[in-house]
mmCIF file of the N, C-alpha and C atoms, coordinates in Angstrom:
data_MODEL
# 
_entry.id   MODEL 
# 
loop_
_atom_site.group_PDB 
_atom_site.id 
_atom_site.type_symbol 
_atom_site.label_atom_id 
_atom_site.label_alt_id 
_atom_site.label_comp_id 
_atom_site.label_asym_id 
_atom_site.label_entity_id 
_atom_site.label_seq_id 
_atom_site.pdbx_PDB_ins_code 
_atom_site.Cartn_x 
_atom_site.Cartn_y 
_atom_site.Cartn_z 
_atom_site.occupancy 
_atom_site.B_iso_or_equiv 
_atom_site.pdbx_formal_charge 
_atom_site.auth_seq_id 
_atom_site.auth_comp_id 
_atom_site.auth_asym_id 
_atom_site.auth_atom_id 
_atom_site.pdbx_PDB_model_num 
ATOM 1   N N  . UNK A 1 1  ? 54.776 77.510  52.145 1.00 0.00 ? 1  UNK A N  1 
ATOM 2   C CA . UNK A 1 1  ? 53.921 77.440  50.972 1.00 0.00 ? 1  UNK A CA 1 
ATOM 3   C C  . UNK A 1 1  ? 52.567 76.881  51.388 1.00 0.00 ? 1  UNK A C  1 
ATOM 4   N N  . UNK A 1 2  ? 51.524 77.503  50.894 1.00 0.00 ? 2  UNK A N  1 
ATOM 5   C CA . UNK A 1 2  ? 50.168 76.999  51.085 1.00 0.00 ? 2  UNK A CA 1 
ATOM 6   C C  . UNK A 1 2  ? 49.778 76.336  49.774 1.00 0.00 ? 2  UNK A C  1 
ATOM 7   N N  . UNK A 1 3  ? 49.517 75.056  49.800 1.00 0.00 ? 3  UNK A N  1 
ATOM 8   C CA . UNK A 1 3  ? 49.309 74.271  48.583 1.00 0.00 ? 3  UNK A CA 1 
ATOM 9   C C  . UNK A 1 3  ? 47.845 74.173  48.180 1.00 0.00 ? 3  UNK A C  1 
ATOM 10  N N  . UNK A 1 4  ? 47.185 75.305  48.049 1.00 0.00 ? 4  UNK A N  1 
ATOM 11  C CA . UNK A 1 4  ? 45.825 75.347  47.521 1.00 0.00 ? 4  UNK A CA 1 
ATOM 12  C C  . UNK A 1 4  ? 45.703 76.576  46.629 1.00 0.00 ? 4  UNK A C  1 
ATOM 13  N N  . UNK A 1 5  ? 44.714 76.621  45.726 1.00 0.00 ? 5  UNK A N  1 
ATOM 14  C CA . UNK A 1 5  ? 44.552 77.795  44.866 1.00 0.00 ? 5  UNK A CA 1 
ATOM 15  C C  . UNK A 1 5  ? 44.334 79.058  45.690 1.00 0.00 ? 5  UNK A C  1 
ATOM 16  N N  . UNK A 1 6  ? 44.870 80.179  45.215 1.00 0.00 ? 6  UNK A N  1 
ATOM 17  C CA . UNK A 1 6  ? 44.808 81.410  46.002 1.00 0.00 ? 6  UNK A CA 1 
ATOM 18  C C  . UNK A 1 6  ? 43.391 81.870  46.298 1.00 0.00 ? 6  UNK A C  1 
ATOM 19  N N  . UNK A 1 7  ? 42.447 81.612  45.413 1.00 0.00 ? 7  UNK A N  1 
ATOM 20  C CA . UNK A 1 7  ? 41.082 82.090  45.635 1.00 0.00 ? 7  UNK A CA 1 
ATOM 21  C C  . UNK A 1 7  ? 40.337 81.283  46.697 1.00 0.00 ? 7  UNK A C  1 
ATOM 22  N N  . UNK A 1 8  ? 40.951 80.213  47.194 1.00 0.00 ? 8  UNK A N  1 
ATOM 23  C CA . UNK A 1 8  ? 40.309 79.413  48.244 1.00 0.00 ? 8  UNK A CA 1 
ATOM 24  C C  . UNK A 1 8  ? 41.016 79.537  49.592 1.00 0.00 ? 8  UNK A C  1 
ATOM 25  N N  . UNK A 1 9  ? 42.072 80.329  49.667 1.00 0.00 ? 9  UNK A N  1 
ATOM 26  C CA . UNK A 1 9  ? 42.817 80.483  50.924 1.00 0.00 ? 9  UNK A CA 1 
ATOM 27  C C  . UNK A 1 9  ? 41.967 81.239  51.942 1.00 0.00 ? 9  UNK A C  1 
ATOM 28  N N  . UNK A 1 10 ? 41.915 80.717  53.154 1.00 0.00 ? 10 UNK A N  1 
ATOM 29  C CA . UNK A 1 10 ? 41.198 81.398  54.232 1.00 0.00 ? 10 UNK A CA 1 
ATOM 30  C C  . UNK A 1 10 ? 42.170 81.651  55.395 1.00 0.00 ? 10 UNK A C  1 
ATOM 31  N N  . UNK A 1 11 ? 41.699 82.373  56.388 1.00 0.00 ? 11 UNK A N  1 
ATOM 32  C CA . UNK A 1 11 ? 42.547 82.720  57.531 1.00 0.00 ? 11 UNK A CA 1 
ATOM 33  C C  . UNK A 1 11 ? 43.081 81.471  58.230 1.00 0.00 ? 11 UNK A C  1 
ATOM 34  N N  . UNK A 1 12 ? 42.292 80.430  58.301 1.00 0.00 ? 12 UNK A N  1 
ATOM 35  C CA . UNK A 1 12 ? 42.737 79.185  58.941 1.00 0.00 ? 12 UNK A CA 1 
ATOM 36  C C  . UNK A 1 12 ? 43.956 78.602  58.223 1.00 0.00 ? 12 UNK A C  1 
ATOM 37  N N  . UNK A 1 13 ? 43.966 78.649  56.885 1.00 0.00 ? 13 UNK A N  1 
ATOM 38  C CA . UNK A 1 13 ? 45.111 78.137  56.120 1.00 0.00 ? 13 UNK A CA 1 
ATOM 39  C C  . UNK A 1 13 ? 46.379 78.912  56.462 1.00 0.00 ? 13 UNK A C  1 
ATOM 40  N N  . UNK A 1 14 ? 46.253 80.229  56.555 1.00 0.00 ? 14 UNK A N  1 
ATOM 41  C CA . UNK A 1 14 ? 47.411 81.070  56.880 1.00 0.00 ? 14 UNK A CA 1 
ATOM 42  C C  . UNK A 1 14 ? 47.875 80.782  58.304 1.00 0.00 ? 14 UNK A C  1 
ATOM 43  N N  . UNK A 1 15 ? 46.952 80.679  59.246 1.00 0.00 ? 15 UNK A N  1 
ATOM 44  C CA . UNK A 1 15 ? 47.312 80.412  60.641 1.00 0.00 ? 15 UNK A CA 1 
ATOM 45  C C  . UNK A 1 15 ? 47.989 79.051  60.799 1.00 0.00 ? 15 UNK A C  1 
ATOM 46  N N  . UNK A 1 16 ? 47.484 78.042  60.108 1.00 0.00 ? 16 UNK A N  1 
ATOM 47  C CA . UNK A 1 16 ? 48.073 76.703  60.187 1.00 0.00 ? 16 UNK A CA 1 
ATOM 48  C C  . UNK A 1 16 ? 49.493 76.702  59.641 1.00 0.00 ? 16 UNK A C  1 
ATOM 49  N N  . UNK A 1 17 ? 49.689 77.376  58.525 1.00 0.00 ? 17 UNK A N  1 
ATOM 50  C CA . UNK A 1 17 ? 51.023 77.446  57.929 1.00 0.00 ? 17 UNK A CA 1 
ATOM 51  C C  . UNK A 1 17 ? 51.957 78.267  58.806 1.00 0.00 ? 17 UNK A C  1 
ATOM 52  N N  . UNK A 1 18 ? 51.468 79.383  59.346 1.00 0.00 ? 18 UNK A N  1 
ATOM 53  C CA . UNK A 1 18 ? 52.266 80.220  60.241 1.00 0.00 ? 18 UNK A CA 1 
ATOM 54  C C  . UNK A 1 18 ? 52.745 79.406  61.445 1.00 0.00 ? 18 UNK A C  1 
ATOM 55  N N  . UNK A 1 19 ? 51.875 78.579  62.003 1.00 0.00 ? 19 UNK A N  1 
ATOM 56  C CA . UNK A 1 19 ? 52.228 77.768  63.174 1.00 0.00 ? 19 UNK A CA 1 
ATOM 57  C C  . UNK A 1 19 ? 53.343 76.774  62.876 1.00 0.00 ? 19 UNK A C  1 
ATOM 58  N N  . UNK A 1 20 ? 53.503 76.410  61.611 1.00 0.00 ? 20 UNK A N  1 
ATOM 59  C CA . UNK A 1 20 ? 54.543 75.440  61.250 1.00 0.00 ? 20 UNK A CA 1 
ATOM 60  C C  . UNK A 1 20 ? 55.899 76.091  60.964 1.00 0.00 ? 20 UNK A C  1 
ATOM 61  N N  . UNK A 1 21 ? 55.955 77.427  60.956 1.00 0.00 ? 21 UNK A N  1 
ATOM 62  C CA . UNK A 1 21 ? 57.207 78.133  60.662 1.00 0.00 ? 21 UNK A CA 1 
ATOM 63  C C  . UNK A 1 21 ? 58.157 78.100  61.851 1.00 0.00 ? 21 UNK A C  1 
ATOM 64  N N  . UNK A 1 22 ? 59.440 78.252  61.561 1.00 0.00 ? 22 UNK A N  1 
ATOM 65  C CA . UNK A 1 22 ? 60.425 78.406  62.630 1.00 0.00 ? 22 UNK A CA 1 
ATOM 66  C C  . UNK A 1 22 ? 60.227 79.769  63.283 1.00 0.00 ? 22 UNK A C  1 
ATOM 67  N N  . UNK A 1 23 ? 60.791 79.956  64.452 1.00 0.00 ? 23 UNK A N  1 
ATOM 68  C CA . UNK A 1 23 ? 60.681 81.240  65.142 1.00 0.00 ? 23 UNK A CA 1 
ATOM 69  C C  . UNK A 1 23 ? 61.236 82.368  64.286 1.00 0.00 ? 23 UNK A C  1 
ATOM 70  N N  . UNK A 1 24 ? 62.367 82.160  63.645 1.00 0.00 ? 24 UNK A N  1 
ATOM 71  C CA . UNK A 1 24 ? 62.975 83.199  62.804 1.00 0.00 ? 24 UNK A CA 1 
ATOM 72  C C  . UNK A 1 24 ? 62.054 83.575  61.645 1.00 0.00 ? 24 UNK A C  1 
ATOM 73  N N  . UNK A 1 25 ? 61.441 82.581  61.012 1.00 0.00 ? 25 UNK A N  1 
ATOM 74  C CA . UNK A 1 25 ? 60.545 82.870  59.888 1.00 0.00 ? 25 UNK A CA 1 
ATOM 75  C C  . UNK A 1 25 ? 59.257 83.537  60.363 1.00 0.00 ? 25 UNK A C  1 
ATOM 76  N N  . UNK A 1 26 ? 58.795 83.192  61.554 1.00 0.00 ? 26 UNK A N  1 
ATOM 77  C CA . UNK A 1 26 ? 57.619 83.873  62.109 1.00 0.00 ? 26 UNK A CA 1 
ATOM 78  C C  . UNK A 1 26 ? 57.913 85.352  62.337 1.00 0.00 ? 26 UNK A C  1 
ATOM 79  N N  . UNK A 1 27 ? 59.087 85.649  62.874 1.00 0.00 ? 27 UNK A N  1 
ATOM 80  C CA . UNK A 1 27 ? 59.463 87.044  63.109 1.00 0.00 ? 27 UNK A CA 1 
ATOM 81  C C  . UNK A 1 27 ? 59.565 87.813  61.798 1.00 0.00 ? 27 UNK A C  1 
ATOM 82  N N  . UNK A 1 28 ? 60.096 87.185  60.756 1.00 0.00 ? 28 UNK A N  1 
ATOM 83  C CA . UNK A 1 28 ? 60.143 87.831  59.445 1.00 0.00 ? 28 UNK A CA 1 
ATOM 84  C C  . UNK A 1 28 ? 58.736 88.115  58.942 1.00 0.00 ? 28 UNK A C  1 
ATOM 85  N N  . UNK A 1 29 ? 57.868 87.141  59.044 1.00 0.00 ? 29 UNK A N  1 
ATOM 86  C CA . UNK A 1 29 ? 56.486 87.317  58.605 1.00 0.00 ? 29 UNK A CA 1 
ATOM 87  C C  . UNK A 1 29 ? 55.834 88.475  59.352 1.00 0.00 ? 29 UNK A C  1 
ATOM 88  N N  . UNK A 1 30 ? 56.008 88.505  60.662 1.00 0.00 ? 30 UNK A N  1 
ATOM 89  C CA . UNK A 1 30 ? 55.388 89.540  61.484 1.00 0.00 ? 30 UNK A CA 1 
ATOM 90  C C  . UNK A 1 30 ? 55.982 90.923  61.250 1.00 0.00 ? 30 UNK A C  1 
ATOM 91  N N  . UNK A 1 31 ? 57.124 91.006  60.588 1.00 0.00 ? 31 UNK A N  1 
ATOM 92  C CA . UNK A 1 31 ? 57.737 92.306  60.311 1.00 0.00 ? 31 UNK A CA 1 
ATOM 93  C C  . UNK A 1 31 ? 57.037 93.043  59.178 1.00 0.00 ? 31 UNK A C  1 
ATOM 94  N N  . UNK A 1 32 ? 56.176 92.354  58.449 1.00 0.00 ? 32 UNK A N  1 
ATOM 95  C CA . UNK A 1 32 ? 55.449 93.014  57.366 1.00 0.00 ? 32 UNK A CA 1 
ATOM 96  C C  . UNK A 1 32 ? 54.461 94.001  57.973 1.00 0.00 ? 32 UNK A C  1 
ATOM 97  N N  . UNK A 1 33 ? 54.307 95.162  57.344 1.00 0.00 ? 33 UNK A N  1 
ATOM 98  C CA . UNK A 1 33 ? 53.386 96.166  57.851 1.00 0.00 ? 33 UNK A CA 1 
ATOM 99  C C  . UNK A 1 33 ? 52.676 96.874  56.728 1.00 0.00 ? 33 UNK A C  1 
ATOM 100 N N  . UNK A 1 34 ? 51.747 97.735  57.081 1.00 0.00 ? 34 UNK A N  1 
ATOM 101 C CA . UNK A 1 34 ? 51.042 98.537  56.097 1.00 0.00 ? 34 UNK A CA 1 
ATOM 102 C C  . UNK A 1 34 ? 51.942 99.659  55.613 1.00 0.00 ? 34 UNK A C  1 
ATOM 103 N N  . UNK A 1 35 ? 51.511 100.389 54.617 1.00 0.00 ? 35 UNK A N  1 
ATOM 104 C CA . UNK A 1 35 ? 52.358 101.415 54.010 1.00 0.00 ? 35 UNK A CA 1 
ATOM 105 C C  . UNK A 1 35 ? 52.743 102.518 54.986 1.00 0.00 ? 35 UNK A C  1 
ATOM 106 N N  . UNK A 1 36 ? 51.934 102.751 56.010 1.00 0.00 ? 36 UNK A N  1 
ATOM 107 C CA . UNK A 1 36 ? 52.266 103.803 56.974 1.00 0.00 ? 36 UNK A CA 1 
ATOM 108 C C  . UNK A 1 36 ? 52.886 103.230 58.250 1.00 0.00 ? 36 UNK A C  1 
ATOM 109 N N  . UNK A 1 37 ? 53.486 102.052 58.135 1.00 0.00 ? 37 UNK A N  1 
ATOM 110 C CA . UNK A 1 37 ? 54.231 101.389 59.208 1.00 0.00 ? 37 UNK A CA 1 
ATOM 111 C C  . UNK A 1 37 ? 53.366 100.821 60.327 1.00 0.00 ? 37 UNK A C  1 
ATOM 112 N N  . UNK A 1 38 ? 52.053 100.837 60.170 1.00 0.00 ? 38 UNK A N  1 
ATOM 113 C CA . UNK A 1 38 ? 51.204 100.161 61.154 1.00 0.00 ? 38 UNK A CA 1 
ATOM 114 C C  . UNK A 1 38 ? 51.281 98.658  60.912 1.00 0.00 ? 38 UNK A C  1 
ATOM 115 N N  . UNK A 1 39 ? 51.164 97.868  61.958 1.00 0.00 ? 39 UNK A N  1 
ATOM 116 C CA . UNK A 1 39 ? 51.139 96.413  61.744 1.00 0.00 ? 39 UNK A CA 1 
ATOM 117 C C  . UNK A 1 39 ? 49.806 95.996  61.126 1.00 0.00 ? 39 UNK A C  1 
ATOM 118 N N  . UNK A 1 40 ? 49.813 94.860  60.455 1.00 0.00 ? 40 UNK A N  1 
ATOM 119 C CA . UNK A 1 40 ? 48.565 94.323  59.925 1.00 0.00 ? 40 UNK A CA 1 
ATOM 120 C C  . UNK A 1 40 ? 47.662 93.901  61.066 1.00 0.00 ? 40 UNK A C  1 
ATOM 121 N N  . UNK A 1 41 ? 46.365 93.910  60.806 1.00 0.00 ? 41 UNK A N  1 
ATOM 122 C CA . UNK A 1 41 ? 45.392 93.484  61.803 1.00 0.00 ? 41 UNK A CA 1 
ATOM 123 C C  . UNK A 1 41 ? 45.465 91.973  62.002 1.00 0.00 ? 41 UNK A C  1 
ATOM 124 N N  . UNK A 1 42 ? 45.690 91.240  60.929 1.00 0.00 ? 42 UNK A N  1 
ATOM 125 C CA . UNK A 1 42 ? 45.760 89.780  61.031 1.00 0.00 ? 42 UNK A CA 1 
ATOM 126 C C  . UNK A 1 42 ? 46.863 89.244  60.125 1.00 0.00 ? 42 UNK A C  1 
ATOM 127 N N  . UNK A 1 43 ? 47.279 88.029  60.376 1.00 0.00 ? 43 UNK A N  1 
ATOM 128 C CA . UNK A 1 43 ? 48.281 87.398  59.516 1.00 0.00 ? 43 UNK A CA 1 
ATOM 129 C C  . UNK A 1 43 ? 47.715 87.164  58.121 1.00 0.00 ? 43 UNK A C  1 
ATOM 130 N N  . UNK A 1 44 ? 46.427 86.894  58.027 1.00 0.00 ? 44 UNK A N  1 
ATOM 131 C CA . UNK A 1 44 ? 45.768 86.741  56.730 1.00 0.00 ? 44 UNK A CA 1 
ATOM 132 C C  . UNK A 1 44 ? 45.898 88.037  55.927 1.00 0.00 ? 44 UNK A C  1 
ATOM 133 N N  . UNK A 1 45 ? 45.679 89.184  56.586 1.00 0.00 ? 45 UNK A N  1 
ATOM 134 C CA . UNK A 1 45 ? 45.809 90.487  55.923 1.00 0.00 ? 45 UNK A CA 1 
ATOM 135 C C  . UNK A 1 45 ? 47.232 90.755  55.464 1.00 0.00 ? 45 UNK A C  1 
ATOM 136 N N  . UNK A 1 46 ? 48.208 90.222  56.153 1.00 0.00 ? 46 UNK A N  1 
ATOM 137 C CA . UNK A 1 46 ? 49.604 90.379  55.742 1.00 0.00 ? 46 UNK A CA 1 
ATOM 138 C C  . UNK A 1 46 ? 49.934 89.466  54.572 1.00 0.00 ? 46 UNK A C  1 
ATOM 139 N N  . UNK A 1 47 ? 49.388 88.263  54.580 1.00 0.00 ? 47 UNK A N  1 
ATOM 140 C CA . UNK A 1 47 ? 49.727 87.275  53.555 1.00 0.00 ? 47 UNK A CA 1 
ATOM 141 C C  . UNK A 1 47 ? 49.110 87.595  52.196 1.00 0.00 ? 47 UNK A C  1 
ATOM 142 N N  . UNK A 1 48 ? 47.836 87.911  52.173 1.00 0.00 ? 48 UNK A N  1 
ATOM 143 C CA . UNK A 1 48 ? 47.119 87.994  50.899 1.00 0.00 ? 48 UNK A CA 1 
ATOM 144 C C  . UNK A 1 48 ? 47.699 89.016  49.908 1.00 0.00 ? 48 UNK A C  1 
ATOM 145 N N  . UNK A 1 49 ? 48.016 90.241  50.291 1.00 0.00 ? 49 UNK A N  1 
ATOM 146 C CA . UNK A 1 49 ? 48.551 91.173  49.289 1.00 0.00 ? 49 UNK A CA 1 
ATOM 147 C C  . UNK A 1 49 ? 50.027 90.935  48.960 1.00 0.00 ? 49 UNK A C  1 
ATOM 148 N N  . UNK A 1 50 ? 50.684 90.077  49.717 1.00 0.00 ? 50 UNK A N  1 
ATOM 149 C CA . UNK A 1 50 ? 52.118 89.849  49.534 1.00 0.00 ? 50 UNK A CA 1 
ATOM 150 C C  . UNK A 1 50 ? 52.463 88.451  49.035 1.00 0.00 ? 50 UNK A C  1 
ATOM 151 N N  . UNK A 1 51 ? 51.480 87.651  48.716 1.00 0.00 ? 51 UNK A N  1 
ATOM 152 C CA . UNK A 1 51 ? 51.720 86.272  48.273 1.00 0.00 ? 51 UNK A CA 1 
ATOM 153 C C  . UNK A 1 51 ? 52.111 86.233  46.802 1.00 0.00 ? 51 UNK A C  1 
ATOM 154 N N  . UNK A 1 52 ? 52.809 85.171  46.459 1.00 0.00 ? 52 UNK A N  1 
ATOM 155 C CA . UNK A 1 52 ? 53.216 84.931  45.078 1.00 0.00 ? 52 UNK A CA 1 
ATOM 156 C C  . UNK A 1 52 ? 52.863 83.502  44.719 1.00 0.00 ? 52 UNK A C  1 
ATOM 157 N N  . UNK A 1 53 ? 52.421 83.330  43.498 1.00 0.00 ? 53 UNK A N  1 
ATOM 158 C CA . UNK A 1 53 ? 52.146 81.977  43.009 1.00 0.00 ? 53 UNK A CA 1 
ATOM 159 C C  . UNK A 1 53 ? 53.478 81.285  42.780 1.00 0.00 ? 53 UNK A C  1 
ATOM 160 N N  . UNK A 1 54 ? 53.596 80.056  43.252 1.00 0.00 ? 54 UNK A N  1 
ATOM 161 C CA . UNK A 1 54 ? 54.862 79.326  43.120 1.00 0.00 ? 54 UNK A CA 1 
ATOM 162 C C  . UNK A 1 54 ? 54.748 78.121  42.196 1.00 0.00 ? 54 UNK A C  1 
ATOM 163 N N  . UNK A 1 55 ? 53.580 77.951  41.576 1.00 0.00 ? 55 UNK A N  1 
ATOM 164 C CA . UNK A 1 55 ? 53.396 76.883  40.596 1.00 0.00 ? 55 UNK A CA 1 
ATOM 165 C C  . UNK A 1 55 ? 52.646 77.445  39.399 1.00 0.00 ? 55 UNK A C  1 
ATOM 166 N N  . UNK A 1 56 ? 52.844 76.865  38.226 1.00 0.00 ? 56 UNK A N  1 
ATOM 167 C CA . UNK A 1 56 ? 52.122 77.310  37.035 1.00 0.00 ? 56 UNK A CA 1 
ATOM 168 C C  . UNK A 1 56 ? 50.619 77.135  37.180 1.00 0.00 ? 56 UNK A C  1 
ATOM 169 N N  . UNK A 1 57 ? 50.217 76.067  37.824 1.00 0.00 ? 57 UNK A N  1 
ATOM 170 C CA . UNK A 1 57 ? 48.789 75.783  37.963 1.00 0.00 ? 57 UNK A CA 1 
ATOM 171 C C  . UNK A 1 57 ? 48.098 76.712  38.960 1.00 0.00 ? 57 UNK A C  1 
ATOM 172 N N  . UNK A 1 58 ? 48.869 77.430  39.767 1.00 0.00 ? 58 UNK A N  1 
ATOM 173 C CA . UNK A 1 58 ? 48.297 78.361  40.730 1.00 0.00 ? 58 UNK A CA 1 
ATOM 174 C C  . UNK A 1 58 ? 47.868 77.728  42.037 1.00 0.00 ? 58 UNK A C  1 
ATOM 175 N N  . UNK A 1 59 ? 48.275 76.475  42.271 1.00 0.00 ? 59 UNK A N  1 
ATOM 176 C CA . UNK A 1 59 ? 47.844 75.821  43.503 1.00 0.00 ? 59 UNK A CA 1 
ATOM 177 C C  . UNK A 1 59 ? 48.903 75.837  44.598 1.00 0.00 ? 59 UNK A C  1 
ATOM 178 N N  . UNK A 1 60 ? 49.858 76.710  44.510 1.00 0.00 ? 60 UNK A N  1 
ATOM 179 C CA . UNK A 1 60 ? 50.862 76.904  45.552 1.00 0.00 ? 60 UNK A CA 1 
ATOM 180 C C  . UNK A 1 60 ? 51.121 78.393  45.717 1.00 0.00 ? 60 UNK A C  1 
ATOM 181 N N  . UNK A 1 61 ? 50.961 78.902  46.941 1.00 0.00 ? 61 UNK A N  1 
ATOM 182 C CA . UNK A 1 61 ? 51.140 80.322  47.233 1.00 0.00 ? 61 UNK A CA 1 
ATOM 183 C C  . UNK A 1 61 ? 52.162 80.463  48.351 1.00 0.00 ? 61 UNK A C  1 
ATOM 184 N N  . UNK A 1 62 ? 53.035 81.459  48.234 1.00 0.00 ? 62 UNK A N  1 
ATOM 185 C CA . UNK A 1 62 ? 54.025 81.673  49.273 1.00 0.00 ? 62 UNK A CA 1 
ATOM 186 C C  . UNK A 1 62 ? 54.285 83.164  49.413 1.00 0.00 ? 62 UNK A C  1 
ATOM 187 N N  . UNK A 1 63 ? 54.871 83.557  50.528 1.00 0.00 ? 63 UNK A N  1 
ATOM 188 C CA . UNK A 1 63 ? 55.241 84.952  50.739 1.00 0.00 ? 63 UNK A CA 1 
ATOM 189 C C  . UNK A 1 63 ? 56.737 85.006  51.013 1.00 0.00 ? 63 UNK A C  1 
ATOM 190 N N  . UNK A 1 64 ? 57.418 85.851  50.275 1.00 0.00 ? 64 UNK A N  1 
ATOM 191 C CA . UNK A 1 64 ? 58.851 86.064  50.447 1.00 0.00 ? 64 UNK A CA 1 
ATOM 192 C C  . UNK A 1 64 ? 59.020 87.502  50.926 1.00 0.00 ? 64 UNK A C  1 
ATOM 193 N N  . UNK A 1 65 ? 59.383 87.674  52.178 1.00 0.00 ? 65 UNK A N  1 
ATOM 194 C CA . UNK A 1 65 ? 59.359 88.984  52.813 1.00 0.00 ? 65 UNK A CA 1 
ATOM 195 C C  . UNK A 1 65 ? 60.187 90.008  52.050 1.00 0.00 ? 65 UNK A C  1 
ATOM 196 N N  . UNK A 1 66 ? 61.432 89.699  51.719 1.00 0.00 ? 66 UNK A N  1 
ATOM 197 C CA . UNK A 1 66 ? 62.274 90.679  51.025 1.00 0.00 ? 66 UNK A CA 1 
ATOM 198 C C  . UNK A 1 66 ? 61.736 90.996  49.639 1.00 0.00 ? 66 UNK A C  1 
ATOM 199 N N  . UNK A 1 67 ? 61.296 89.993  48.919 1.00 0.00 ? 67 UNK A N  1 
ATOM 200 C CA . UNK A 1 67 ? 60.741 90.215  47.581 1.00 0.00 ? 67 UNK A CA 1 
ATOM 201 C C  . UNK A 1 67 ? 59.450 91.024  47.668 1.00 0.00 ? 67 UNK A C  1 
ATOM 202 N N  . UNK A 1 68 ? 58.626 90.752  48.656 1.00 0.00 ? 68 UNK A N  1 
ATOM 203 C CA . UNK A 1 68 ? 57.384 91.499  48.830 1.00 0.00 ? 68 UNK A CA 1 
ATOM 204 C C  . UNK A 1 68 ? 57.666 92.978  49.041 1.00 0.00 ? 68 UNK A C  1 
ATOM 205 N N  . UNK A 1 69 ? 58.693 93.272  49.793 1.00 0.00 ? 69 UNK A N  1 
ATOM 206 C CA . UNK A 1 69 ? 59.020 94.677  50.069 1.00 0.00 ? 69 UNK A CA 1 
ATOM 207 C C  . UNK A 1 69 ? 59.611 95.388  48.863 1.00 0.00 ? 69 UNK A C  1 
ATOM 208 N N  . UNK A 1 70 ? 60.353 94.685  48.043 1.00 0.00 ? 70 UNK A N  1 
ATOM 209 C CA . UNK A 1 70 ? 61.001 95.341  46.907 1.00 0.00 ? 70 UNK A CA 1 
ATOM 210 C C  . UNK A 1 70 ? 60.133 95.348  45.662 1.00 0.00 ? 70 UNK A C  1 
ATOM 211 N N  . UNK A 1 71 ? 59.097 94.531  45.627 1.00 0.00 ? 71 UNK A N  1 
ATOM 212 C CA . UNK A 1 71 ? 58.291 94.377  44.427 1.00 0.00 ? 71 UNK A CA 1 
ATOM 213 C C  . UNK A 1 71 ? 57.307 95.513  44.212 1.00 0.00 ? 71 UNK A C  1 
ATOM 214 N N  . UNK A 1 72 ? 56.835 96.151  45.254 1.00 0.00 ? 72 UNK A N  1 
ATOM 215 C CA . UNK A 1 72 ? 55.818 97.177  45.085 1.00 0.00 ? 72 UNK A CA 1 
ATOM 216 C C  . UNK A 1 72 ? 55.805 98.127  46.275 1.00 0.00 ? 72 UNK A C  1 
ATOM 217 N N  . UNK A 1 73 ? 55.104 99.220  46.055 1.00 0.00 ? 73 UNK A N  1 
ATOM 218 C CA . UNK A 1 73 ? 54.837 100.156 47.124 1.00 0.00 ? 73 UNK A CA 1 
ATOM 219 C C  . UNK A 1 73 ? 53.348 100.100 47.419 1.00 0.00 ? 73 UNK A C  1 
ATOM 220 N N  . UNK A 1 74 ? 52.973 100.088 48.663 1.00 0.00 ? 74 UNK A N  1 
ATOM 221 C CA . UNK A 1 74 ? 51.558 100.084 49.011 1.00 0.00 ? 74 UNK A CA 1 
ATOM 222 C C  . UNK A 1 74 ? 50.941 101.463 48.820 1.00 0.00 ? 74 UNK A C  1 
ATOM 223 N N  . UNK A 1 75 ? 51.780 102.491 48.770 1.00 0.00 ? 75 UNK A N  1 
ATOM 224 C CA . UNK A 1 75 ? 51.289 103.846 48.542 1.00 0.00 ? 75 UNK A CA 1 
ATOM 225 C C  . UNK A 1 75 ? 51.156 104.107 47.053 1.00 0.00 ? 75 UNK A C  1 
ATOM 226 N N  . UNK A 1 76 ? 50.062 104.766 46.639 1.00 0.00 ? 76 UNK A N  1 
ATOM 227 C CA . UNK A 1 76 ? 49.953 105.135 45.224 1.00 0.00 ? 76 UNK A CA 1 
ATOM 228 C C  . UNK A 1 76 ? 51.120 106.039 44.835 1.00 0.00 ? 76 UNK A C  1 
ATOM 229 N N  . UNK A 1 77 ? 51.674 105.818 43.678 1.00 0.00 ? 77 UNK A N  1 
ATOM 230 C CA . UNK A 1 77 ? 52.823 106.638 43.261 1.00 0.00 ? 77 UNK A CA 1 
ATOM 231 C C  . UNK A 1 77 ? 52.615 107.251 41.885 1.00 0.00 ? 77 UNK A C  1 
ATOM 232 N N  . UNK A 1 78 ? 51.392 107.301 41.434 1.00 0.00 ? 78 UNK A N  1 
ATOM 233 C CA . UNK A 1 78 ? 51.127 107.901 40.120 1.00 0.00 ? 78 UNK A CA 1 
ATOM 234 C C  . UNK A 1 78 ? 50.347 109.178 40.274 1.00 0.00 ? 78 UNK A C  1 
# 
């Protein structure tokens, strides 16, 4: 969890949080990809479209890999 409002999150925040993850959680994070199976360019690019607010006030953001994958499609479907 990154404990700051989502509109203030920068790449450094994502990198610092990523560094604190266990090896297993890092591998899960890195498994996220773009809609055409290409890897993300940066961890920040992977986090931002897949984050979820974890507090009512909006000052806690987290990414849940399985939920991120089941919640939406990156490809337009309409």
